[in-house]
gemmi code that builds the backbone of each chain (N, CA, C; Angstrom):
import gemmi

chains = {
    "A": [
        ("MET", (15.143, 18.549, 86.205), (15.288, 19.703, 85.521), (15.480, 19.224, 84.094)),
        ("LYS", (14.686, 20.077, 83.098), (14.676, 19.716, 81.808), (15.871, 20.283, 81.095)),
        ("VAL", (16.500, 19.186, 80.301), (17.635, 19.650, 79.363), (17.285, 20.359, 78.162)),
        ("LYS", (17.715, 21.408, 77.726), (17.100, 22.442, 76.697), (17.969, 21.716, 75.420)),
        ("PRO", (17.003, 21.698, 74.359), (18.161, 21.115, 73.186), (19.111, 22.190, 72.441)),
        ("ASP", (19.835, 21.726, 71.869), (20.959, 22.467, 71.245), (20.183, 23.411, 69.962)),
        ("ASN", (19.209, 22.549, 69.333), (18.301, 22.949, 68.310), (17.244, 22.111, 68.202)),
        ("TYR", (16.086, 22.945, 67.470), (14.738, 22.078, 67.454), (14.321, 22.706, 66.374)),
        ("ILE", (13.267, 21.710, 65.726), (12.188, 22.242, 64.899), (10.979, 21.899, 65.290)),
        ("ALA", (9.874, 22.526, 64.975), (8.405, 22.037, 65.371), (7.435, 22.049, 63.988)),
        ("LEU", (6.752, 21.194, 63.659), (6.248, 21.127, 62.663), (4.521, 20.630, 63.002)),
        ("GLU", (3.551, 21.255, 62.195), (2.258, 21.350, 62.683), (1.383, 20.830, 61.282)),
        ("PHE", (0.993, 20.035, 61.030), (0.070, 19.583, 59.769), (-1.252, 18.670, 60.041)),
        ("LEU", (-1.923, 18.945, 58.918), (-3.298, 18.117, 59.226), (-3.038, 16.738, 58.561)),
        ("SER", (-3.665, 15.698, 59.155), (-3.924, 14.278, 58.937), (-3.675, 13.959, 57.407)),
        ("ARG", (-3.460, 14.480, 56.698), (-3.457, 13.987, 55.114), (-2.747, 13.077, 54.836)),
        ("SER", (-2.870, 12.136, 54.091), (-1.536, 11.033, 53.927), (-0.404, 11.723, 52.911)),
        ("ALA", (-0.961, 12.979, 52.107), (0.049, 13.640, 51.561), (1.186, 14.234, 52.152)),
        ("ASN", (0.828, 14.326, 53.530), (1.861, 14.756, 54.496), (2.791, 14.027, 54.934)),
        ("GLU", (2.678, 12.749, 54.935), (3.682, 11.621, 55.224), (5.128, 11.932, 54.683)),
        ("GLY", (5.066, 12.243, 53.254), (6.315, 12.672, 52.686), (6.876, 13.894, 53.198)),
        ("PHE", (6.162, 14.566, 53.409), (6.789, 15.950, 53.905), (7.376, 16.082, 55.412)),
        ("ALA", (6.627, 15.067, 56.108), (7.094, 15.149, 57.624), (8.628, 14.318, 57.485)),
        ("ARG", (8.689, 13.341, 56.912), (9.905, 12.516, 56.839), (11.249, 13.430, 56.201)),
        ("THR", (11.027, 14.064, 55.067), (11.755, 14.742, 54.464), (12.148, 15.796, 55.282)),
        ("ALA", (11.316, 16.520, 55.730), (11.732, 17.642, 56.442), (12.684, 17.167, 57.865)),
        ("THR", (12.228, 16.152, 58.235), (12.853, 15.743, 59.684), (14.335, 15.210, 58.966)),
        ("ALA", (14.464, 14.779, 57.983), (15.956, 14.065, 57.475), (16.585, 15.387, 57.013)),
        ("ALA", (16.077, 16.646, 56.795), (16.924, 17.791, 56.361), (17.383, 18.363, 57.380)),
        ("PHE", (16.563, 18.277, 58.612), (16.871, 18.869, 59.870), (17.942, 17.793, 60.558)),
        ("ALA", (17.651, 16.711, 60.470), (18.723, 15.585, 60.971), (20.163, 16.085, 60.309)),
        ("ALA", (20.492, 16.215, 59.058), (21.446, 16.324, 58.118), (22.565, 17.005, 59.013)),
        ("GLN", (22.328, 17.849, 59.798), (23.405, 18.749, 60.229), (24.171, 17.745, 61.402)),
        ("LEU", (23.538, 16.582, 61.655), (24.236, 15.839, 62.553), (25.174, 14.709, 61.568)),
        ("ASP", (25.060, 14.874, 60.312), (26.458, 14.424, 59.670), (25.821, 13.020, 59.670)),
        ("PRO", (24.612, 12.317, 59.477), (24.523, 11.062, 59.645), (25.165, 10.025, 58.221)),
        ("THR", (24.850, 9.094, 58.377), (25.256, 7.919, 57.265), (24.043, 7.809, 56.604)),
        ("LEU", (24.185, 7.428, 55.327), (22.924, 7.220, 54.471), (22.123, 6.135, 55.309)),
        ("ASP", (22.377, 5.092, 55.858), (21.850, 4.277, 56.461), (20.864, 4.729, 57.909)),
        ("GLU", (21.515, 5.767, 58.227), (21.158, 6.323, 59.765), (19.844, 7.396, 58.988)),
        ("LEU", (20.165, 8.015, 58.061), (19.221, 8.892, 57.345), (17.728, 8.134, 56.982)),
        ("GLY", (18.219, 7.196, 56.407), (17.167, 5.950, 55.838), (16.481, 5.676, 57.152)),
        ("ASP", (17.078, 5.007, 57.982), (16.443, 4.642, 59.588), (15.556, 5.756, 60.044)),
        ("ILE", (15.821, 6.967, 59.882), (15.233, 8.295, 60.833), (13.795, 8.589, 59.906)),
        ("LYS", (13.990, 8.569, 58.261), (12.929, 8.876, 57.661), (12.151, 7.731, 57.635)),
        ("THR", (12.296, 6.340, 58.036), (11.380, 5.428, 58.152), (10.796, 5.510, 59.383)),
        ("ALA", (11.320, 5.818, 60.316), (10.608, 5.654, 61.818), (9.542, 7.017, 61.562)),
        ("VAL", (9.975, 7.952, 61.088), (9.104, 9.152, 61.117), (7.923, 8.746, 60.267)),
        ("SER", (8.009, 8.149, 59.314), (6.895, 7.689, 58.132), (5.915, 7.074, 58.977)),
        ("GLU", (6.623, 5.821, 59.889), (5.671, 5.207, 60.489), (5.082, 5.762, 61.790)),
        ("ALA", (5.269, 6.549, 62.415), (4.606, 6.977, 63.500), (3.782, 8.349, 62.994)),
        ("VAL", (4.092, 9.073, 61.904), (2.813, 9.854, 61.217), (2.066, 9.119, 60.607)),
        ("THR", (2.258, 8.066, 59.849), (1.311, 7.357, 59.190), (0.410, 6.534, 60.306)),
        ("ASN", (0.756, 6.241, 61.377), (-0.397, 5.617, 62.555), (-1.203, 6.724, 62.900)),
        ("ALA", (-0.701, 8.074, 63.059), (-1.576, 9.002, 63.488), (-2.376, 9.206, 62.597)),
        ("ILE", (-2.078, 9.378, 60.981), (-3.104, 9.809, 60.118), (-4.026, 8.625, 59.768)),
        ("VAL", (-3.932, 7.092, 59.998), (-4.614, 6.252, 59.597), (-5.574, 6.119, 61.301)),
        ("HIS", (-5.064, 5.969, 62.275), (-5.470, 5.450, 63.579), (-6.125, 6.574, 64.296)),
        ("ALA", (-5.191, 7.750, 64.351), (-5.740, 8.723, 65.558), (-7.065, 9.350, 65.150)),
        ("TYR", (-7.202, 9.510, 63.529), (-8.320, 10.291, 63.078), (-8.784, 9.375, 62.045)),
        ("PRO", (-9.677, 8.184, 62.595), (-9.863, 7.468, 61.276), (-11.143, 7.969, 60.574)),
        ("ASP", (-11.990, 8.822, 60.749), (-13.180, 9.307, 60.204), (-13.222, 10.741, 59.991)),
        ("ALA", (-12.082, 11.239, 60.194), (-11.960, 13.072, 60.194), (-10.510, 13.439, 59.861)),
        ("LEU", (-10.213, 14.582, 59.814), (-8.749, 15.302, 59.577), (-8.561, 15.838, 61.033)),
        ("GLY", (-7.478, 15.693, 61.304), (-7.112, 16.375, 62.761), (-5.559, 16.725, 62.714)),
        ("LYS", (-5.162, 17.257, 63.921), (-3.528, 18.181, 63.935), (-2.757, 16.856, 64.261)),
        ("ILE", (-1.619, 16.959, 63.564), (-0.649, 16.258, 64.077), (0.717, 17.183, 64.425)),
        ("SER", (1.182, 17.060, 65.053), (2.478, 18.199, 65.433), (3.734, 16.977, 65.595)),
        ("LEU", (4.686, 17.555, 65.034), (5.949, 16.586, 65.149), (7.457, 17.558, 65.503)),
        ("ARG", (8.064, 17.217, 66.595), (8.877, 18.194, 67.100), (10.331, 17.168, 67.309)),
        ("ALA", (11.243, 17.877, 66.375), (12.603, 17.253, 66.199), (13.547, 17.934, 66.781)),
        ("SER", (14.517, 17.397, 67.966), (15.599, 18.208, 68.700), (16.807, 17.359, 68.732)),
        ("ILE", (17.864, 18.419, 68.609), (19.319, 17.543, 68.804), (19.646, 18.162, 70.311)),
        ("PHE", (20.153, 17.185, 70.949), (20.640, 17.329, 72.308), (22.234, 16.968, 72.129)),
        ("ASP", (23.154, 17.424, 73.242), (24.324, 17.078, 73.440), (24.612, 15.564, 73.051)),
        ("GLY", (25.711, 15.389, 72.533), (26.165, 14.259, 72.074), (25.345, 13.632, 70.862)),
        ("ASN", (25.044, 14.378, 69.940), (24.773, 13.848, 68.897), (23.332, 13.073, 68.703)),
        ("LEU", (22.198, 13.436, 70.049), (21.304, 12.673, 70.190), (20.129, 13.464, 69.713)),
        ("LEU", (19.483, 12.983, 68.735), (18.133, 13.112, 67.771), (17.090, 12.656, 68.642)),
        ("GLU", (15.976, 13.511, 68.737), (14.915, 13.107, 69.646), (13.669, 13.562, 68.635)),
        ("ILE", (12.688, 12.753, 68.547), (11.512, 13.050, 67.388), (10.384, 12.775, 68.397)),
        ("VAL", (9.345, 13.783, 68.224), (8.124, 13.777, 69.050), (7.019, 13.824, 68.114)),
        ("VAL", (6.344, 12.841, 67.843), (4.880, 12.893, 67.257), (3.812, 12.661, 67.932)),
        ("ARG", (2.819, 13.887, 67.970), (1.850, 13.778, 68.868), (0.227, 14.059, 68.035)),
        ("ASP", (-0.534, 13.664, 68.443), (-1.681, 13.768, 67.880), (-2.990, 14.058, 69.056)),
        ("TRP", (-3.993, 14.305, 68.613), (-5.090, 14.690, 69.652), (-6.319, 13.858, 69.158)),
        ("GLY", (-6.155, 12.512, 68.860), (-6.978, 11.995, 68.094), (-7.712, 10.797, 69.434)),
        ("CYS", (-8.052, 9.650, 68.825), (-9.029, 8.895, 69.580), (-8.074, 8.063, 70.569)),
        ("GLY", (-7.049, 7.895, 70.497), (-5.888, 7.247, 71.464), (-5.975, 5.717, 70.984)),
        ("ILE", (-4.957, 4.911, 71.807), (-4.854, 3.736, 71.478), (-5.264, 2.717, 73.012)),
        ("ALA", (-6.212, 1.919, 72.615), (-6.943, 1.282, 73.918), (-5.685, 0.502, 74.519)),
        ("ASP", (-5.085, -0.336, 73.686), (-4.190, -1.100, 74.474), (-2.836, -1.105, 73.704)),
        ("VAL", (-1.886, -0.304, 74.434), (-0.728, 0.215, 73.662), (0.257, -0.889, 73.440)),
        ("ASP", (0.424, -2.062, 74.625), (1.011, -3.248, 74.482), (0.846, -4.043, 73.401)),
        ("ARG", (-0.391, -4.180, 73.216), (-1.004, -5.108, 71.979), (-0.706, -4.270, 70.818)),
        ("ALA", (-0.734, -2.775, 70.774), (-0.525, -2.402, 69.367), (1.082, -2.471, 69.274)),
        ("ARG", (1.654, -2.612, 70.100), (3.117, -2.657, 69.879), (3.526, -4.053, 69.281)),
        ("GLU", (2.789, -5.162, 69.680), (3.165, -6.617, 68.921), (3.375, -6.298, 67.237)),
        ("PRO", (4.409, -7.340, 66.975), (4.495, -7.545, 65.492), (3.226, -7.980, 64.794)),
        ("LEU", (2.825, -7.432, 63.999), (1.768, -7.883, 63.026), (0.343, -7.724, 63.488)),
        ("TYR", (0.594, -6.980, 64.718), (-1.005, -6.800, 64.985), (-1.407, -5.305, 64.510)),
        ("THR", (-2.580, -5.163, 63.904), (-2.973, -4.123, 63.103), (-4.492, -4.227, 63.576)),
        ("THR", (-5.076, -2.974, 63.526), (-6.799, -2.778, 63.272), (-6.833, -2.040, 61.798)),
        ("GLY", (-5.861, -1.900, 61.053), (-5.851, -1.327, 59.762), (-6.326, -1.877, 58.745)),
        ("GLY", (-6.661, -3.456, 58.807), (-7.067, -3.696, 57.744), (-5.750, -4.156, 56.723)),
        ("GLU", (-5.883, -5.118, 55.724), (-4.431, -5.565, 54.798), (-4.062, -4.437, 54.048)),
        ("GLU", (-4.462, -3.406, 54.257), (-3.849, -2.261, 53.817), (-2.263, -1.874, 54.580)),
        ("ARG", (-2.349, -2.418, 55.782), (-1.495, -2.289, 56.896), (-0.894, -3.414, 57.191)),
        ("SER", (0.563, -3.722, 57.490), (1.105, -4.742, 57.852), (1.246, -4.931, 59.237)),
        ("GLY", (1.013, -4.117, 60.324), (1.069, -4.288, 61.691), (2.687, -4.387, 62.327)),
        ("MET", (3.420, -3.770, 61.153), (4.962, -3.674, 61.456), (5.484, -2.661, 61.878)),
        ("GLY", (4.587, -1.361, 62.144), (4.966, 0.021, 62.213), (5.734, 0.193, 63.413)),
        ("PHE", (5.299, -0.093, 64.666), (5.916, 0.016, 65.901), (7.412, -0.786, 65.962)),
        ("THR", (7.400, -2.001, 65.546), (8.527, -3.185, 65.325), (9.481, -2.133, 64.696)),
        ("ILE", (9.271, -1.596, 63.453), (10.121, -0.644, 62.886), (10.862, 0.305, 63.412)),
        ("MET", (9.764, 0.972, 63.984), (10.309, 2.278, 64.953), (11.199, 1.669, 65.808)),
        ("GLU", (10.822, 0.379, 66.585), (11.689, -0.050, 67.571), (12.990, -0.534, 67.295)),
        ("SER", (13.191, -1.141, 66.102), (14.453, -1.422, 65.667), (15.055, -0.657, 64.663)),
        ("PHE", (14.832, 0.734, 64.350), (15.394, 1.591, 63.964), (15.935, 2.691, 64.572)),
        ("MET", (15.219, 2.800, 65.778), (15.655, 3.923, 66.667), (16.203, 3.492, 67.994)),
        ("ASP", (17.061, 3.876, 68.919), (17.650, 3.447, 69.893), (16.381, 3.248, 71.233)),
        ("SER", (15.505, 4.340, 71.178), (14.407, 4.060, 72.221), (12.987, 4.428, 71.652)),
        ("LEU", (11.965, 3.785, 71.902), (10.820, 4.231, 71.679), (9.563, 4.380, 73.011)),
        ("SER", (9.071, 5.547, 73.023), (8.007, 5.434, 74.113), (6.626, 5.887, 73.502)),
        ("VAL", (5.814, 5.136, 73.814), (4.238, 5.503, 73.482), (3.528, 5.719, 74.844)),
        ("ARG", (2.888, 6.736, 74.744), (1.958, 7.226, 75.727), (0.609, 7.788, 75.322)),
        ("SER", (-0.548, 7.083, 75.522), (-1.840, 7.278, 74.827), (-3.000, 7.476, 75.914)),
        ("ARG", (-3.982, 8.021, 75.494), (-5.221, 8.153, 76.602), (-6.052, 7.949, 75.487)),
        ("GLN", (-7.411, 7.232, 75.618), (-8.389, 7.197, 74.928), (-9.229, 8.501, 74.886)),
        ("GLY", (-9.388, 8.920, 73.536), (-10.329, 10.058, 73.327), (-9.249, 11.475, 73.419)),
        ("LYS", (-7.985, 11.147, 74.092), (-7.388, 12.165, 74.239), (-6.377, 12.308, 73.488)),
        ("GLY", (-5.583, 11.279, 72.915), (-4.472, 11.356, 72.047), (-3.482, 10.441, 72.290)),
        ("THR", (-2.476, 10.647, 71.558), (-1.141, 9.671, 71.531), (-0.096, 10.783, 71.261)),
        ("VAL", (1.056, 10.357, 72.037), (2.443, 11.056, 72.270), (3.504, 9.716, 71.838)),
        ("VAL", (4.383, 9.810, 70.720), (5.356, 8.908, 70.253), (6.531, 9.665, 70.289)),
        ("THR", (7.729, 9.220, 71.105), (8.929, 9.752, 71.570), (9.803, 8.953, 70.851)),
        ("MET", (10.857, 9.115, 70.170), (11.892, 8.162, 69.622), (13.161, 9.059, 69.744)),
        ("LYS", (14.320, 7.981, 70.148), (15.674, 8.741, 70.249), (16.469, 7.877, 69.484)),
        ("ARG", (17.495, 8.572, 69.080), (18.171, 7.737, 68.115), (19.627, 8.533, 68.366)),
        ("ARG", (20.915, 8.060, 68.714), (22.103, 8.788, 68.724), (23.049, 8.485, 67.379)),
        ("ILE", (23.385, 9.487, 66.981), (24.070, 9.728, 65.443), (25.489, 9.379, 65.637)),
        ("SER", (25.907, 8.532, 64.833), (27.341, 8.153, 65.384), (28.409, 9.464, 64.782)),
        ("GLN", (29.346, 9.411, 65.558), (30.062, 10.445, 65.294), (31.395, 9.967, 64.270)),
        ("ARG", (31.323, 10.269, 63.441), (32.389, 9.969, 62.391), (33.491, 10.773, 62.323)),
        ("ALA", (34.791, 9.906, 62.006), (36.049, 10.264, 62.255), (36.202, 11.385, 61.116)),
        ("GLY", (36.771, 12.247, 61.425), (37.037, 13.547, 60.410), (35.657, 14.623, 60.009)),
        ("ARG", (34.821, 14.276, 61.122), (33.801, 15.102, 61.240), (34.023, 16.565, 61.963)),
        ("LYS", (33.713, 17.560, 61.531), (34.180, 18.727, 62.222), (33.491, 19.174, 63.545)),
    ],
    "B": [
        ("MET", (3.926, 7.975, 42.974), (4.399, 6.906, 42.321), (3.985, 6.041, 41.184)),
        ("GLU", (5.331, 6.031, 40.572), (4.846, 5.299, 39.193), (4.816, 3.645, 39.200)),
        ("VAL", (3.845, 3.210, 38.375), (3.795, 1.794, 38.463), (3.644, 1.451, 37.203)),
        ("ARG", (4.515, 0.539, 36.744), (4.717, -0.103, 35.294), (4.285, -1.400, 35.467)),
        ("THR", (3.358, -1.841, 34.516), (3.315, -3.288, 34.399), (3.484, -3.932, 33.047)),
        ("LYS", (4.071, -5.222, 33.168), (4.389, -5.910, 31.613), (4.472, -7.223, 32.016)),
        ("THR", (3.553, -7.831, 30.883), (3.263, -9.439, 31.042), (3.916, -10.093, 29.466)),
        ("THR", (4.995, -11.118, 29.983), (5.299, -11.631, 28.784), (5.199, -13.042, 29.244)),
        ("GLU", (4.322, -13.921, 28.220), (3.973, -15.052, 28.547), (3.221, -15.131, 29.912)),
        ("ARG", (3.293, -15.746, 30.744), (2.653, -15.804, 32.098), (3.523, -15.213, 33.396)),
        ("GLU", (4.364, -14.270, 33.025), (5.214, -13.657, 33.938), (4.562, -12.330, 33.816)),
        ("LEU", (4.418, -11.866, 34.969), (4.109, -10.188, 35.390), (5.178, -9.552, 35.651)),
        ("THR", (5.648, -8.526, 35.656), (6.622, -7.844, 36.191), (6.102, -6.354, 36.465)),
        ("ILE", (6.076, -5.871, 37.782), (5.683, -4.829, 38.352), (6.690, -3.838, 38.535)),
        ("GLY", (6.937, -2.882, 37.950), (8.278, -1.905, 38.145), (7.623, -0.744, 38.870)),
        ("LEU", (8.518, -0.527, 40.026), (8.002, 0.517, 40.818), (8.940, 1.950, 40.963)),
        ("ARG", (8.526, 2.837, 40.834), (9.586, 4.255, 40.709), (8.996, 5.278, 41.840)),
        ("GLY", (9.661, 5.770, 42.730), (9.125, 6.542, 43.595), (9.158, 5.820, 45.047)),
        ("GLU", (8.522, 6.845, 45.748), (8.330, 6.578, 47.415), (7.275, 5.731, 47.459)),
        ("LEU", (7.519, 4.386, 48.102), (6.418, 3.517, 48.557), (6.031, 3.718, 50.049)),
        ("ASP", (4.983, 4.380, 50.218), (4.407, 4.870, 51.734), (2.875, 4.616, 51.580)),
        ("HIS", (2.103, 4.617, 53.128), (0.703, 4.586, 52.958), (0.134, 5.449, 51.779)),
        ("HIS", (0.505, 6.778, 51.491), (0.294, 7.437, 50.602), (-0.135, 6.869, 49.220)),
        ("SER", (0.772, 6.214, 48.835), (1.207, 5.578, 47.418), (0.628, 4.021, 47.406)),
        ("ALA", (0.592, 3.537, 48.688), (0.484, 1.950, 48.331), (-0.909, 1.710, 47.459)),
        ("ARG", (-1.808, 2.515, 47.936), (-3.027, 1.892, 47.305), (-3.168, 1.729, 45.810)),
        ("GLU", (-2.354, 2.809, 45.327), (-2.372, 2.883, 43.656), (-1.669, 1.693, 43.325)),
        ("VAL", (-0.536, 1.465, 43.877), (0.190, 0.092, 43.877), (-0.674, -1.218, 43.815)),
        ("VAL", (-1.258, -1.210, 44.992), (-2.111, -2.244, 45.073), (-3.301, -2.550, 43.726)),
        ("THR", (-3.895, -1.289, 43.672), (-4.855, -1.550, 42.347), (-4.306, -1.871, 41.142)),
        ("ALA", (-3.015, -1.256, 40.935), (-2.600, -1.639, 39.626), (-1.951, -2.954, 39.522)),
        ("MET", (-1.527, -3.594, 40.812), (-0.978, -4.980, 40.644), (-1.986, -6.173, 40.441)),
        ("GLU", (-3.448, -5.663, 41.211), (-4.394, -6.545, 41.075), (-5.174, -6.850, 39.978)),
        ("ARG", (-5.248, -5.443, 39.206), (-5.723, -5.191, 37.689), (-4.579, -6.010, 37.069)),
        ("ALA", (-3.751, -5.917, 37.144), (-2.855, -6.545, 36.081), (-2.843, -8.113, 36.199)),
        ("ALA", (-2.892, -8.440, 37.833), (-2.845, -9.856, 38.020), (-4.179, -10.690, 37.319)),
        ("ASP", (-5.386, -9.861, 37.542), (-6.504, -10.333, 37.220), (-6.445, -10.547, 35.631)),
        ("ALA", (-5.707, -9.694, 34.847), (-5.666, -9.755, 33.362), (-4.727, -10.692, 32.707)),
        ("ALA", (-3.631, -11.142, 33.719), (-2.277, -11.927, 33.125), (-3.036, -13.147, 33.978)),
        ("LEU", (-3.188, -13.465, 34.684), (-3.142, -14.840, 35.884), (-1.908, -15.318, 35.599)),
        ("PRO", (-0.763, -14.545, 35.961), (0.629, -15.031, 36.025), (1.004, -16.286, 36.948)),
        ("SER", (1.734, -16.884, 36.377), (2.319, -18.067, 37.125), (3.636, -17.488, 37.761)),
        ("SER", (4.007, -16.223, 37.565), (5.201, -15.658, 38.130), (4.947, -14.172, 38.154)),
        ("LEU", (5.059, -13.471, 39.742), (5.310, -12.081, 39.499), (6.676, -11.506, 39.919)),
        ("VAL", (7.076, -10.674, 39.215), (8.371, -10.204, 39.595), (8.009, -8.747, 39.816)),
        ("MET", (8.471, -8.359, 41.106), (8.429, -6.975, 41.649), (9.805, -6.287, 41.517)),
        ("ASP", (9.875, -5.244, 40.534), (11.026, -4.528, 40.491), (11.081, -3.120, 41.285)),
        ("PHE", (11.994, -3.312, 42.612), (11.906, -2.313, 43.235), (13.277, -1.351, 42.762)),
        ("GLY", (13.720, -1.461, 41.972), (15.039, -0.860, 41.355), (14.625, 0.663, 41.355)),
        ("GLY", (13.762, 1.260, 41.235), (13.285, 2.727, 41.304), (12.801, 3.221, 42.363)),
        ("VAL", (12.690, 2.537, 43.244), (12.215, 2.915, 44.749), (13.113, 3.635, 45.523)),
        ("THR", (12.936, 4.905, 45.802), (13.492, 5.899, 46.601), (13.527, 5.668, 47.846)),
        ("PHE", (12.064, 5.350, 48.476), (11.910, 5.555, 50.043), (10.802, 4.126, 49.853)),
        ("MET", (10.897, 3.561, 51.103), (9.933, 2.505, 51.226), (9.561, 2.484, 53.134)),
        ("ASP", (8.234, 2.166, 53.245), (8.114, 1.983, 55.060), (7.354, 0.833, 54.871)),
        ("SER", (6.799, 0.381, 55.953), (6.090, -0.549, 56.325), (4.911, -1.019, 55.449)),
        ("SER", (4.376, 0.254, 54.582), (3.222, 0.108, 53.636), (3.551, -0.778, 52.508)),
        ("GLY", (5.117, -1.025, 52.424), (5.437, -1.768, 51.263), (5.308, -2.965, 51.646)),
        ("ILE", (5.693, -3.497, 53.052), (5.319, -4.780, 53.512), (4.211, -5.325, 53.272)),
        ("ALA", (3.104, -4.406, 53.460), (1.652, -4.778, 53.257), (1.511, -5.147, 51.864)),
        ("VAL", (1.993, -4.167, 50.855), (1.914, -4.445, 49.533), (2.553, -5.947, 49.206)),
        ("VAL", (3.712, -6.319, 49.610), (4.402, -7.369, 49.335), (3.518, -8.653, 49.975)),
        ("MET", (3.201, -8.760, 51.284), (2.301, -9.652, 51.739), (0.928, -9.899, 51.035)),
        ("ARG", (0.349, -8.892, 50.176), (-0.667, -8.912, 49.496), (-0.243, -9.876, 48.211)),
        ("ALA", (0.752, -9.330, 47.454), (1.376, -9.946, 46.467), (1.437, -11.295, 46.729)),
        ("GLU", (2.089, -11.818, 47.810), (2.493, -13.134, 48.036), (1.273, -14.091, 48.050)),
        ("ARG", (0.172, -13.454, 48.928), (-1.325, -13.939, 48.959), (-1.960, -14.440, 47.528)),
        ("ARG", (-1.545, -13.194, 46.862), (-2.297, -13.508, 45.519), (-1.314, -14.678, 44.762)),
        ("MET", (-0.431, -14.601, 44.850), (0.326, -15.602, 43.854), (0.315, -17.065, 44.399)),
        ("CYS", (0.199, -17.043, 45.458), (-0.097, -18.391, 46.570), (-1.529, -18.910, 45.875)),
        ("ALA", (-2.524, -18.026, 45.792), (-3.827, -18.384, 45.422), (-3.606, -18.990, 44.235)),
        ("LEU", (-2.779, -18.231, 43.299), (-2.690, -18.446, 41.785), (-2.085, -19.947, 41.717)),
        ("GLY", (-1.321, -20.317, 42.706), (-0.401, -21.303, 42.659), (1.036, -20.905, 41.979)),
        ("GLY", (1.311, -19.552, 41.845), (2.586, -19.008, 41.120), (3.690, -18.897, 42.197)),
        ("SER", (4.601, -18.076, 41.935), (5.876, -17.746, 42.363), (5.723, -16.088, 42.604)),
        ("LEU", (6.570, -15.734, 43.543), (6.995, -14.424, 43.604), (8.279, -13.959, 43.908)),
        ("VAL", (8.817, -12.965, 43.309), (10.352, -12.775, 43.431), (10.369, -11.037, 43.477)),
        ("LEU", (11.405, -10.685, 44.584), (11.433, -9.185, 44.392), (12.679, -8.902, 43.950)),
        ("VAL", (13.043, -8.161, 42.871), (14.279, -7.764, 42.021), (14.719, -6.225, 42.725)),
        ("ASN", (16.063, -6.230, 42.494), (16.672, -4.811, 42.572), (16.588, -4.157, 43.864)),
        ("VAL", (16.006, -4.657, 45.045), (15.691, -4.109, 46.047), (16.780, -3.247, 46.872)),
        ("PRO", (16.603, -1.708, 46.681), (17.667, -0.911, 47.476), (17.820, -0.944, 48.987)),
        ("GLN", (18.945, -0.840, 49.276), (19.368, -0.907, 50.808), (18.449, -0.511, 51.809)),
        ("GLN", (17.681, 0.681, 51.422), (16.623, 1.369, 52.591), (15.459, 0.585, 52.574)),
        ("ALA", (15.334, -0.109, 51.705), (14.078, -1.037, 51.451), (14.202, -2.284, 51.989)),
        ("ARG", (15.673, -2.721, 51.822), (15.894, -4.063, 52.180), (16.157, -4.083, 53.960)),
        ("ARG", (16.537, -3.001, 54.499), (16.522, -3.033, 55.924), (15.216, -2.874, 56.526)),
        ("VAL", (14.126, -2.281, 55.734), (12.941, -2.476, 56.283), (12.230, -3.945, 55.968)),
        ("PHE", (12.560, -4.590, 54.878), (12.276, -5.942, 55.093), (13.036, -6.804, 55.982)),
        ("ASP", (14.097, -6.550, 56.348), (14.774, -7.424, 57.151), (14.286, -6.873, 58.678)),
        ("ALA", (14.090, -5.866, 58.897), (13.432, -5.633, 60.402), (12.176, -6.354, 60.482)),
        ("ALA", (11.474, -6.513, 59.534), (10.147, -7.162, 59.829), (10.307, -8.675, 59.308)),
        ("GLY", (11.276, -9.138, 59.100), (11.705, -10.410, 59.166), (11.139, -11.310, 57.512)),
        ("ILE", (11.039, -10.191, 56.569), (10.094, -10.534, 55.250), (11.285, -11.438, 54.569)),
        ("SER", (12.381, -10.919, 54.675), (13.277, -11.313, 53.892), (13.707, -12.920, 53.849)),
        ("ALA", (13.372, -13.419, 55.024), (13.571, -14.885, 55.397), (12.469, -16.031, 54.381)),
        ("HIS", (11.415, -15.309, 54.185), (10.506, -15.939, 53.259), (9.814, -15.536, 52.162)),
        ("VAL", (10.362, -14.369, 51.566), (9.978, -13.584, 50.299), (11.733, -13.832, 49.511)),
        ("ARG", (11.377, -14.507, 48.174), (12.640, -14.451, 47.205), (12.995, -13.192, 47.054)),
        ("MET", (14.235, -13.021, 47.228), (14.963, -11.535, 46.754), (16.141, -11.655, 46.007)),
        ("GLU", (16.270, -11.217, 44.505), (17.205, -11.074, 43.784), (17.934, -9.950, 43.034)),
        ("GLY", (18.942, -10.071, 42.499), (19.399, -8.827, 42.109), (18.760, -8.268, 40.678)),
        ("PRO", (19.589, -7.689, 39.709), (18.845, -7.364, 38.576), (18.376, -8.626, 37.628)),
        ("PRO", (17.227, -8.800, 37.183), (16.640, -9.720, 36.374), (17.855, -10.652, 35.567)),
        ("ASP", (18.390, -9.884, 34.919), (19.409, -10.133, 33.931), (20.545, -11.127, 34.479)),
        ("GLN", (20.658, -10.955, 35.760), (21.775, -11.436, 36.699), (21.298, -12.566, 37.300)),
        ("ALA", (20.061, -12.720, 37.726), (19.571, -13.766, 38.059), (19.962, -15.415, 37.780)),
    ],
}
model = gemmi.Model(1)
for chain_id, residues in chains.items():
    chain = gemmi.Chain(chain_id)
    for i, (resn, *xyz) in enumerate(residues, 1):
        res = gemmi.Residue()
        res.name, res.seqid = resn, gemmi.SeqId(i, " ")
        for name, pos in zip(("N", "CA", "C"), xyz):
            atom = gemmi.Atom()
            atom.name, atom.element = name, gemmi.Element(name[0])
            atom.pos, atom.b_iso = gemmi.Position(*pos), 0.0
            res.add_atom(atom)
        chain.add_residue(res)
    model.add_chain(chain)
structure = gemmi.Structure()
structure.add_model(model)
structure.setup_entities()
């Protein structure tokens, strides 16, 4: 049975690099209701930026395409972020997740998935060549003392 | 993103202000390469004091700066790195082999 979120937002945008800032800022604004620490908020913004940048750079290398982002809040202060594209897909997901591996040339560091993994509690990547990629990340936000 | 470059003797300082991501990284690299071509610095100081956000695109920029300074036989130092950017450098293991210092006047 699928657990329903307490709250969610869904965004859809074109794979233009100008939307990287929009996606992470909108997600951070939504996550703010969980009263995250500054570090937690920074980690979420960074992870979203990495996932969205991957879709922009790799999913649609020679064209513009659709990217969707869904952020949901579940019971227990759990934030789930799903970034989806309908682009070319990743040929070898395990290889793509290795640190320093990139097909993006010297403009990219190859550290995107490593950073998503280290900043979020869990990361799953599902991809089919020619169909697209779905990146799902989860992070439990600390319940701070004095929080209502 | 705002990029300011200043050359004193053979020390090149690049001051960054704003959000350093994939969208803005190219203009940083272009400005950095142009300034390095002109100054052929023996020391490159990258000032992150005004950086309000950075993702792994910043790592690629720093790796590029490091290669450039290595080719010139010079040194690279990052100053005033904010906490959020520092966490990204730490997660990538960059902090171990790139010099980072506080404000230049306190170094």
